N, C-alpha and C positions, 0 to 999 in steps of 0.2 A: 674153374670158371673160364669160359672161352673169352677171347679178346673182345668179341662182339658184345657179350653179356656184360663184361667189365665196363666197357665204354658206355653202354646203355645205363648201367647203374650210376656211373659217374655223372652223366648228363642229368639223370633224375635228381641226384643229390644237389647239383648246382641249381636246377630249376626250383627245388623245394626251398633252398637257401635264399634265392632271390625273392620268392613269393613271401617268405617269412621274415622279410627285412624288419629290423628292430627300429621303431620310430619313437623310442623313449626319449630321444633328443631330436629336436627339429630346429634346423638352422634357418632363420627367417631374415630376409633382407628387406631393407627399406632405404629411402634416399636420405632422410634427415634434413630436407630443405623444402618441405611442402606443407607448411602449417595451415590449418591445425591438424592435418592428417599425420604428418611425420616431421619431426624437427629434433634438433639436439638441444637438450636442456642446459642450464648453467652448470650442472654437475657433469656434463659431458655425456650423459646417457640419452639414448633415443627415447622419444616420447611422442604422444599424439594418438589420434583415434585408431590409425592403422596398428600401432604398437599395442594399444589396449585390447583391440579385437584379437590380435595374434596371441597375446598372453592369455586371454579368456579361452581361446581354442586349445592352447596347450594345457591349461588347467582342466578343461573338459576331457581331454585325452590322457590326462595324467602323464604328460610329457614335459620335458624341460625345454624352454625356449632359449635359443642362443641367437642374439641379434647381431646382424652384420650390416654396417653402413656401406652402401654401394652407390656410386654415381649413376644417375639415371641412364645416360647413354650406353652404359655397359651392362645394364641389368640382365637382359635375356641371355647374352653370351656367357655371363658369369654363372647364371643358373645352369645352363647346358653343360658348362665345364665343371660343375659340381662344387663351386665355391660355397654354395648354400643350397638349401632344399626347396625353398619357396620364395616367391616375391609377394610381399604384402605392402604395396607402395602406391595404392590408389591407381592401379593399372586397369585401363578399360579393356574389356574382352572384345577384341576385333578379329575378323577373319584373317587378316594379315598376320597377327601375332599367333593365332592358332595354328598356323603352318609350322611354327617352331616349337611352341610349348602348349600345354593343356591348361585349363582353368577350372577352378571350383565354381559352384554356384555363386552368384553375385552376393556381395555383402553391403553394397549401397549403389544408388544410381545418381548420376549427375549430368544434367544438360550442360551445354556450353553457353558462354555469355560474353558479351562485349562490354568492357569496362572503360569508361572515360569520364571526363569532367561532367558533373551534374548539369543538366540543361543543354548539353551538346546535342546537335541534331543527328549525330552519327547513329547508324543502325547496323546490325550484323548482316549486311547485304552488299553485293558487289557495287552497285551503282552509288550507294552511300559512301563507300570507303575508297573510291577511286581518288588517287592523288594523296592518300593518307599513308602513314606509317603505323603498322599494327604489330605489336610485340607478342610473341608466343614462346613457350618453353619448348626447346628442341626435342623432337622425338615423341611428343605427346599427341593425343587425339586432336587438340586444338591446332597444333602445328600441321597435322595431316589434313585437317579440314581446310585450313587457310591456304595450304599449298595447293590442294586440289581445286578449290573453287575461286580463289582470289589471286594467288601469286601469278605474276606475269600478265595480269589483266588490268593493270592500272593501279594495283595496290602493292605497296612495298611491305613484304612480310619480313620482320626482323626476328631472328631466332636467338634465344638465350639458353645458356646451360642450366640456369636455375630460374624459377618463377619470380623470386623476389628481385632479381636483376631487371626483369621487365617492368616491375612496379616502380623501381627506382628511376628508370628512364622515363616512365610515364609521368612521375611526379616532377621531374626536372624539365619536362617539355620536349624531350628528344623523341617522344613517341606520342602519337595522337590517341591511341587506344591500346588496350591489352585484350587478348582473346584467350579465354581460360575456362576451366571447369567451374561451373557456378558455385558449388559448395566450397571449393578452395578459395575462390574470390570472396565469398561471403564471410568465411571464418578466418581467412588469412590476410585479408586486406581491408575490405569495406567496413568491417566492425572495429578496425584499429584506428588510432588517431591519424595515421598517415593517409587513410582512405576516406576520411570524413567528407571530403569535397568531391568524391567520385561516386558513381552509381552504375547499375546495370542499365544499358541503353537498348531500347527495343525489346523484342521478345527473346526469351531464352531459346536456345537452339537444341531441339530434341531430334531433329531429322525428319523432315516431312516426306522425303522421297526415299525409295529403296537405296539409291546411290548415296544419299547423305547418311542413312542409317548404317550402311556398310562401313562407313568411315568412323562414325561415332561409337558404334559397338552396342553391346548388350549389357550394360552395367559394369560395375567394378568387381573384379574377382581376384582370387589368389592364384598366381601362376605356379605350376609345378612341371617337372620334366614329364614328357609323354609316357615314359616307361614306368613312372611312379603312380600307377593307377590305385594302388592300395592306399597311398598317402592322400590322394585326391578324395577317395571314398571316405576315409577317416575324417578329413577336414569338412566334407559336406555334412557328414553325420553330426559333427560337433557344431557346425554353423546352425543346423536345424535345432539342435538342443539349446544353444544360447538364445536363439530367437524365441523358443517356446518357454524358457524358464525366466525370461525377463532380463537376463544379463545384457543382451544386445541393446535393449532400449535404455537401460541404465547407463551404458557406456556412451551411446550416441547423444543422450541428453546432457552429458557433460560439455558437449561442444555445440550442439544445435537444439533450438527449441522445436523446430519443425522435423517431421519425419523425413529421413534421407534415404530410406530403403526403396521407396517408389513402388510402382505397380509391377 
C-alpha cells in the first residue's frame, strides 16, 4: 500500500469512528439552584423538571444519564471543554449562545416577568423602573434583557450568582423587584411561603420587537457541542417521542398545572 493510500485509509477510519460515537452514556449538566427546574435534594441528588426530562430522554435512547452539577457562569465553557456532553439547565436558545454551541428543539418556553410586592405600581418598563434596584441572575436572559434595555438608563441592575439570592434580597427590601423567567418565578418563588406577598407586575415579557426577541430567544433547549450533531439528532428524536407518548406531559404536570411548552 502506498503512503498516500495508507493515510487516506487512516483518515477514513478516524472519520467513521467519530461518526459512530457511542452515546450509551450521556453526561448531562445542570445548575442545581433553579427550582423547580433544577435543585439539589436533601439526599444530595440533583432533581427537578430539567432532570426528569433528561432522564426520560436517556430512557428513550436506552442510554445511561450521568448528572454533573455545574455553576451557571461556567456552563458553556465547561461543555466546550468536554466536562459533560449536554446542558439541560433551562437555558434559553439565543443567537449569542448559538455562536458557541448548538441546541436541540425547545422543551419548554418561558417569557420574562417582573416580580415585586403585590400592589406595587412597578412595571417591566424603563420609565416605571427608573430609580429602582432590579435583581437578576447573572448570565441569564433576564440579565441580558435588563442590561440592554434598562442598565445605565436610570435603573440599577444588580446581578446575583444564583436566583434565590435575588429573592432573598427582594424579601429583605434591598431590592425593589426581581426580573426572571416567569415559570421559574411561578414554581420556585411565588408558589412558596416566602413568595406569598409577591406577584407578577404588568405584562409578561415575550418580546414585542425583533430586538427584544433576539435577546429573549426561541424557547428553552438542550445545549450540545457543535460537532456533536449525531447527539443533537438523537435528542431531538427522543424529545419528539416523549411528547408523543405522554411522558412529557406527565413530567410537566408534576410541577405545573398549565402548559409550559408554548406555541
